[in-house]
N, C-alpha and C positions, 0 to 999 in steps of 0.2 A: 175611478173603479179599476183596479188592476186587471181583472179578467176581461172586462170590456175593452180596455185599452190594448191588451194583448191581441184580442180578436181584430181590432182595427189595424194594428200593425201588420198582422197577417194579411188582411184585406189589401192594405196599401202595397204590400210586396207583390201581390198577384195582379191587382187592378189599380195601378198607380193613378192618383188624382181623382178617382171616382168619388170617394167619400167627401172630399172637399167640394166637388161639384154639387153633391146632394145637400151638404150642409148650407150651401149658399142659396138654396131654394126653399121657400116656406113649405112646411109639411102639408098644408092644405092643397098646395099646387101639385106636390109630388103624388098625392093620393087621388087626384082627379083623373078622369079619362083623358087620353091624349096628352099625358104629361111627358116631360123630356127624359125621365129616368131611364127608360129602356134604350133610348138612343145613346145616352151616356154609357150605359152598361155595355152595349155593343161596341162602341168606340174604344172602351177600355180593354177589350178583349175578353169580356165575361163569358161569352159562349164556349170558349175553350177551357174553362177553369178545371173541370174534372176529367177532361179528355187526357189520357196518358200521353206522355211525350213521344212514345212510339208512334202515335198517330198524329203528331204535330200539335198536341195540346199543351196546356200549361202544367199538367201533371200534378194538380193538387191532390194530396191524399185525403182520406175521409176526415181526419182531424182538422186539416187545414180548410177543407170545404165547410165543415161545421163552423169554424171561426169566421170565415168570409160571410156566410149566410147570416150568422148572428150580427156581425157588424153592419151589414147592409140593412137588416131589419130594424136595427136601432135608429136608423136615419130615414128609411123609406120602406115601410112594411109591404106595400103593394108590389114593389120591385122584387123584394125577397120572395114573396109568395109566387109571383109569376115565373121567376127564373128558377125556382126550385123545381117546377114542373119540367123545365128544360133540362136541368142537371140530371134528374131522375130518369128521363127518357134517354139521355146520352149514356148514362151509366148502364142502362139495359143494352144499348147498342155495343158498347165496348166489351161487355160481358159476353155477348154473343160472338163478337169478332174473335175473342180469345178461346171460344169453345169449338168442339168438334162439329157443331151444327152450322158453323159459319159458311156462308156462300161466297165470301170474298167481297160482296157488295158493301158490307158493314164497314170494312176497312176504308174503302173509298169515301163512304159517307162521312165517317169521322174526320178524315183529312179535309173534306170539303167544308164541314161545319167549322173546324178550327181555322182554316185558311180564309174562308169567306165571312166568318163571324155570323153564321146563320143561327136563327132561333128556332127551337123545336118545341112545338106544343104537344101536350099529352092528352090522349083520349082515354086514359085509364082511370081507375079509382072512381067508379060511378057512385053517386051519393043518393040513389033512389031508395026510399023506404021499402023494405021487404025484398030487396035485390042485393045479392052478394057482389063484392067488388070484383070478382072474377067473371061475372056474367056480362058478356059484351052486349052493348046496345046496337051494334051494327051487324048486319047480315050480309052474306055473300052468295052469289050465284056464279057457277062456272062459266067462263067465256074463253074464247080462243086466245091462248097465251097468258091468261090470268083470271081475274075475277071482277065482277061488277058489284060494287059495294053500295049499300043504302043504310041510312040511319043517322043518328045525331049524337053529339056529346054536349051536355050542358050541366053545369058550367064548364067552360074550357078556357083556362087561362092562356094568355098570349094569343087569343083568337084573332086579333087585328094585326099583330106584329109578327106572327109566325112565318117562317119560311118553309118549314116542314111540319107535317102532322104525323104523330105516331098514335096508334089506337089498337084496341083489341077487337077481334072480329070472329064470328062463328062461321067456320067453313063447313060446307056439306061434305059428307063422307058416304061411301058405299054401304056402311053399316047402318046409316040413318041417324047415328049419334053425331051431333056437330062437334067439330074439333076446333079448339081455340088457336088463333094465330095472332101475330103482331104484324101490323102493316105500316108502311112508311109512304107518305104521299106528299109530293111538292104542293105548296099552297096554290100555285097557279093552275093546278089540274082542273079540267072542266068538271063542273058539278059540285064543287065545294063553295059553300056560301056561309056567311056569318049573319046572325040575327040577334036582336036585343034579347037579353035574358036577365042580367044582373041589375036588380032594381035598387039595391042598397048603395048609399054613398060610402059605406065602410069598405075598404079594399077595392074600390072601383077602379083604381089604377092598374089592377092586375089583368084587366081586359077579359073578365070571365063571362063572356057571352056564349051563345050557342053556335057551334059549328055543325053545319048540316051537310051530309053527303047524299047526293041524288044521282044515282046511276053513274057512279065514279068508277072508271076502269083503273085497276091496279095490276101492273105487270107481275107475273109470277115471281120474278127476282126480288120484288119488294115486299114479299110476304115471308114471314118467319114462323114456321109451325112450332107449336109447343107440345110437350109430352106430359103425361101419356094420353093417348086418344081415348075418348069416351069416359073420362073420369075428371069432371070439372072441379071436383072438390080437392083433388090432389094438386099440389104446387110443384111444378118442375123447377129446375135450377134457375132458369131465366126469370120466371115470375118471382121466385123467392128473393133473388138478388135485387130485383127492381123494387119490391115492396120494402126490403130492408133499407135501401137508399132513400126511398120516399119517406118512410117513418122518421129516419134520422134528420133529413133536411127540412121536412115540414115542421118538425118539433123545434129545430134550430131557429126557424122564422119567429116563432112565438117566444122563444128564449130571448131573441133580440128585441122584440117589442117590449117585453116586460123589463128587460135590461135598461131600455131607454127611460122608462118610468122610475126605476130604482135609482138610476144615475141622478135624476132630478132630486130625489130624496137625499142622497148622500152629498151631492154638491151643494145643496141648499141647507145642509145641516138640520134637516127636519127631524123632530122628535128627540128622544134621548139617545145616548150611546147604545143602550140595550135595544131600543126600538130599531135603530139602523142595523145593528148586528143581527137581529132576528130576521129582518127582511132580506139582508144579504145572504144569510145562511140558507134560507129557502130558495133563493135564486141560484146559489152555488150548488145546492143539492140537485137541481134540475140540470145544471151544466155538467156536473160530474157524471150523472146517469147517461147523458148523451155522449159525453167523451168516452165512456166505457163502450158504448155501441160503436162509435167511430173506430176505436182501437180493435174491436172485434172484426170489423170489416177489413181494416188494414192488414190484420193478421190472417186473412183468408177464411175466417169463420162466417160462411154465408149460406149454411144449409138450413134445413127445416127447424132444428133446435135453436139455431141462431135467430131465426125469425121470431120464435116464441119469446126469446130473451129480449129482442128488440122491442116487441110490443109491450112487454112488462115494463121496460124502461120508459117507453113513450107515455104510458098511463101514469106511472109514478112521477115522471117529469111534469106531466099535465097537472097533477094534483099540487106539486110543489110550486109551479108557476101560478096556479090559482091563488095559493096562499100569499105568495110574494106580491101578486097584483093587488089583492085586497088590502094588504098592509101598506103598500106604497101609496095607493090612492087615499087611504085614510090619513097617512102621515103628510101627504102634500096638502090636504085640507081643502076646504070650500073655496078659499080665495083663489088658489091655483086652478081649481076646477072652473070657476066662474070667469076668471080674467083671461083665459085663453081656451081655444077649442082643442088644443093639442092633447091635454090630459084626458079629456072626455073621449076624444077620438081613439087614442092609444088604448085606453081602458076597454072600449068597446071592441076594438080589433083583436085584443089579446084573448078574448073568449073563443076565437075561431078554431083553436086546436081541437076542441071537443067535437067539431062538426066534420072533421076529416075521417075517412074510413080507415080501418073498420071501427064501428061503434063499439064501445065497451061492452054493451049487452050482447052483441053478436060474437064477441071474443070469448065470452064466459064459458059456454059449453065446450067449444073446441079446446080451450086452454085446460079445463079440468080433465078432458080426455087425454091431452098431451101429458099432463102431470102424472096421469095413471099409466103412462108408458106408450101411448099411441102417437103417430105423427100428427102434427098440427094440420087440421083441415079447415080452411076458411071457405065456406060454401055460400 
């Protein structure tokens, strides 16, 4: 498959040898807890992938990052999911470092992540029913020189391998209206603990357990306030860029998973020419939608309207990938399904995109308002 091979070539150029290491390990082992994939990723320099060269990183642009994530997901879905949370957190950091809100700490953190190959877990994108993705699960109380944080994030990918945790938190204000902020905490900080949460064998290798914060002190310098105060429905620039990166890369994970199944169809000559062309067309539809989003980010379009377009592309890609998945499994047939656990596993994992926030139903009202001329408000 030309598109998947191109993605793998891009991956090899940034993370040499990683795909070969992954291909030499059975899928069942790669997807299990405590698998070697994250260590391979760290050794290959993966943590620096999207960090700009200015900060000592590899400097992959959004199109290149899309290709790398797709390639990794075609071989190791859990690795792609887990490290997407790292990339999205890092993208938020370098966006802040380039902004007028920067404290200077972000620049040093990015250099440290790139140089020491640190992994950053994300405490964003809560998946609780009835709660918006901008509603932080952690609370803060003022303390001398910073804040004391309490709360938890579940699921939290990279929970066992993380070196740093980023998360959203509600800060108290004089007005009584909590103000959202982003915090950065080293893993070894007192009061951080990890607890079992992820009960499914599917994507268990992403380490998506609960991270709990109990009376964790965070220095004022490691808190980044977001704007505007008292209006949690509005997205500031930092949140908007972070969400756009998240939607692009999490969608790329499932593009890669489905690509792995479609590759089996094409390489095995399953079905007729028209059957294979049909499944490839649906897969490439999703790839083109996501490539358009990546080009938008690369060209600096990361505002409120760009987020709306990103989400439209994500849901359309989700639909196209669902079609490609169903067609691929049907063409592979019962023998492939029964003779190996890989097809069943990948087919189950590929449904995960629909579980990532925001849900399609929660997007409906805000999107219709946006089409009518209002800013997109995800509450």
